[in-house]
Backbone as CSV, one residue per row, in Angstrom:
resi,resn,N_x,N_y,N_z,CA_x,CA_y,CA_z,C_x,C_y,C_z
1,MET,3.788,-40.558,9.594,4.513,-39.378,10.043,5.439,-39.028,8.774
2,ASP,5.696,-37.785,8.878,6.623,-37.354,7.495,8.259,-37.399,8.476
3,TYR,9.219,-38.118,8.011,10.931,-38.139,8.693,11.015,-36.868,8.852
4,ASN,11.010,-35.687,8.237,11.280,-34.375,8.300,10.395,-33.752,9.629
5,LEU,9.134,-33.952,9.503,8.639,-33.738,10.922,8.967,-34.404,12.029
6,MET,9.116,-35.492,11.886,9.732,-36.040,13.415,11.197,-35.544,13.680
7,ARG,12.047,-35.652,12.520,13.392,-34.845,13.065,13.304,-33.754,13.406
8,GLU,12.598,-32.933,13.061,12.526,-31.401,13.721,11.627,-31.773,15.127
9,PHE,11.093,-32.361,15.396,10.733,-32.694,16.658,11.561,-33.218,17.837
10,ALA,12.141,-34.032,17.278,13.480,-34.594,18.071,14.692,-33.372,18.295
11,ASP,14.454,-32.507,17.166,15.884,-31.929,17.287,15.107,-30.564,18.206
12,SER,13.673,-30.725,18.525,13.777,-28.954,19.389,13.034,-29.856,20.493
13,TRP,11.763,-30.130,20.922,11.561,-30.734,21.943,11.999,-32.019,22.465
14,GLY,12.398,-32.676,21.521,13.058,-34.163,22.046,14.382,-33.703,22.572
15,LEU,15.109,-32.941,22.460,16.197,-32.637,23.263,15.896,-31.660,24.249
16,LEU,15.035,-31.037,24.289,14.618,-30.223,25.713,14.006,-31.308,27.010
17,ALA,13.067,-32.359,26.340,12.602,-33.258,27.075,13.685,-34.008,27.389
18,MET,15.065,-34.439,26.849,16.059,-35.325,27.486,16.881,-34.468,28.768
19,ALA,16.936,-33.075,28.023,17.727,-32.335,28.881,17.356,-32.103,30.262
20,LEU,15.608,-32.105,30.303,15.232,-32.065,31.678,15.050,-33.188,32.270
21,PHE,14.970,-34.214,31.795,15.056,-35.864,32.435,16.302,-35.762,32.858
22,PHE,17.645,-35.172,32.513,18.908,-35.262,32.855,19.272,-34.470,34.010
23,VAL,18.866,-33.408,33.956,18.656,-32.377,35.306,17.724,-33.031,36.415
24,GLY,16.862,-33.340,36.242,16.125,-34.257,37.127,16.219,-35.353,37.866
25,ALA,17.295,-36.167,36.934,17.725,-37.312,37.640,18.911,-36.911,38.496
26,ILE,19.847,-35.802,37.950,20.639,-35.096,39.016,19.873,-34.530,40.468
27,ALA,19.035,-33.956,40.037,18.458,-33.590,41.281,18.273,-34.580,42.362
28,PHE,17.595,-35.428,41.553,16.946,-36.505,42.769,18.204,-37.502,43.297
29,ALA,19.471,-37.248,42.756,20.516,-38.306,43.359,21.195,-37.366,44.094
30,LEU,21.157,-36.195,43.881,21.805,-34.781,45.026,20.788,-34.550,45.907
31,ARG,19.628,-34.844,46.313,18.953,-33.890,47.113,19.374,-34.568,48.332
32,PRO,18.486,-33.868,49.368,19.089,-34.068,51.043,18.401,-35.634,51.339
33,GLY,18.718,-36.176,52.048,18.547,-37.467,52.651,18.939,-38.711,51.620
34,GLY,19.172,-38.128,50.296,19.598,-39.234,49.369,20.499,-40.262,49.720
35,ARG,21.464,-39.976,50.625,22.888,-40.204,50.830,22.665,-41.879,51.223
36,LYS,22.078,-41.401,52.259,21.565,-42.860,52.940,20.884,-43.932,52.113
37,GLU,19.579,-43.641,51.443,19.062,-44.435,50.253,20.289,-45.165,49.473
38,ALA,20.863,-44.316,49.522,22.204,-44.881,47.892,23.209,-45.708,48.696
39,GLU,23.611,-45.155,49.930,24.386,-46.325,50.691,23.793,-47.861,50.967
40,GLU,22.593,-47.544,51.213,21.871,-48.969,51.366,21.879,-49.862,50.001
41,ALA,21.350,-49.135,49.222,21.359,-49.562,48.079,22.986,-50.097,47.326
42,ALA,23.879,-49.521,47.918,24.935,-50.133,47.289,25.587,-51.487,48.021
43,ARG,25.100,-51.443,49.179,25.055,-52.538,50.148,24.414,-53.781,49.697
44,ILE,23.659,-53.684,49.055,22.561,-54.866,48.544,23.317,-56.000,48.033
45,PRO,24.199,-56.161,46.971,24.944,-57.117,46.570,25.754,-58.050,47.571
46,LEU,26.179,-56.976,48.369,27.332,-57.776,49.474,26.259,-58.350,51.089
47,LYS,25.049,-58.507,50.891,24.589,-58.876,51.972,24.247,-60.424,51.904
48,ASP,24.309,-61.157,53.141,24.444,-62.505,52.795,22.840,-63.025,53.507
49,ASP,22.033,-63.514,52.861,20.874,-64.182,53.117,20.503,-64.935,54.262
């Protein structure tokens, strides 16, 4: 592929894809019921097996 074609794609659709991924990650983290799962995941390193 041509460098300029790849750069134009990254400047337009690549940026849009990264922005959508970022918004989705934030929405996933702040969804209802996510706090309990996050607290459980935060305690994993502190568990004694």
